[in-house]
N, C-alpha and C positions, 0 to 999 in steps of 0.2 A: 377410647373413643375412635371410631373409624370415620374417614372421610373419603370421598371419591374425587377424582380429578380427570377431566376429559382433555385429551391432547391429540394432536395430529402427529403421527410418526413420520420422521424424515429419514428413517433408516434405509429405505429403499424407495423406488419411484412410485410405489403403489399409494402411499399416503393414507394409511389406514387411521380410522377414527378409534383411538384407544381409550378405554376406561380403566384407570388405575385405582385400586382401593388401597388406602394408606392407613396403617394402624401404628400409632406411637412413632411416627417418623420413618416407618418401614413400609415399603410397598409389598403388600401380601398377595395381591391378585391383579392380573391384567387380562383384559378381554378386548376383542375386536381386532386382533392382529391376524393378518393373512400369511405372515412368514415368521421365521424364527427371530428376527431382529427386533420385532416390536416390543416383547417383554423387556429385553435389555435396555432398549431405548427409554422405555417408560420408567423403569427403575432408576436409571441415571438421571433423567429429566426431572423426576418428582423429588429426588433426594439432593442432588448437587448438579444443577444444570451447567453445561459447558459449551462453549462455542469457539470455532476457529475465528481468528481475527485477521483481517486483510486490510492493507492500508498503502498509502503512497507516502514515501520518505524523501525529503529534500536531501540532495547530495551536492555539496559545494563543487562547482566547476562543471556540473553535468548539464546537458542541454534539456533534460527532462527528468521528472521524478522517478525514483526507484520504487517498483512494486514489490511489496513484502507481505509475508504471512507468518503466523505462528507455526511452529513445527507440530504442535499438538494443540488440541482445544485447551482453553484456559477457563477457569471459573467465571461465570456470567457476571458476577459482581465485580470483577477485576477488569472488565473491558474498557472502561474509561481510563483507568490507570495505565493499562497496556497502551492505549492510543496516545496518551500524554508522553509516556516513555518513548515511544516511536517518533512522536513529533519532535522531541528534544535531542534525539540521536543524529549524528551526522557522520556517516561512514566516509572513507576516503576512497577515491577512484584508484584503480579499476574495481568493479564489484562483479562477481561471477554468479551465475545461477546456482542456488543451493548454498551460497556462502552465508554463514551465520553473522549477521550484522549487529545482533544485540543478544548476549549470551543468556541473561535471566531477566525477562521482561517483568517488571513490576513485582518482582519477588515471588513469582509463580513457578520458577524453575524451568520455564519453557522458553526455548530460544526463538528468536525471530530470524527467518532466512529470506534472502532475496529470491524472487521468482522470475528475474530476467537478468541479463547482462548489461552492464554499463561500462563503456570503455573509457579510458583516460583520453582527453583530446590530444590530438597530434601536436608536436612541438610548434609547427608553424601556426596552427590555429590558436595555441595558447599565447604566442607572441602577438598575434593580431588582436586577440580578445583584450589584451592588457592596454591597448591604445584607447584614448578617451572617446573617440566618436568614430562613426562608420566612415567619414571622409578621410580621417587620418589613417584608419585601418586599411582602407583601400589603397592609400598612397604607400603604406608600409608594405602591403602584399603586392604591390606593382600592378594593380588592376585598373581597368578604365571604368568611367561611369557607366552604370546600367540603370535603365528605366524599366520598372515593372509595370507602372500605369502612368497615365498622363499626370505630370506634375510630381511624381514620386521617384526620387533618385535614391538608389540603394547604396552606391559606393562613394562618390565624391560630391563636391559642392553642387548645389542646385544650379542649373544653367540659367534660370530666370533671374535670380538676384545675387548669386555668387556666395551666398552665406553657407556656412557649414550646416549639414542636416541636423546636428544635434543642438543648434542654436536657434531653431525655429520655433 
């Protein structure tokens, strides 16, 4: 028994409306393509759809999340498993662009790689970050109080009531 499936090709910027004829789980005919990529995309999409996975990964000690992606497309039915594996992984700083941060994501055989650099914090910043509050951090760093906006002090005790910024 044959079935037809209509899909939009993403192989190139044209976005052709493809019609694939499927007989016994095999794509036998593809129509509607304007370039050579359409039939290959339709055959892959109808039999075993795959997607690239991109995500943000938490990195202990980093000031921002790490942007990552799979090195190759993964089976569409494994995307949730891939995202869960990425969520549970905690790479160590520093991380370089292109570095493999997860060797085999969710048993797919596909590595996850970093798409940006994340540097380890400077020694002085690490020492200051270990202090319990911004007031003590400013004192440890030898800085003076700075006000960003009226009533908001970023470095040491608030001038209005003398309490530590972390205890308000």
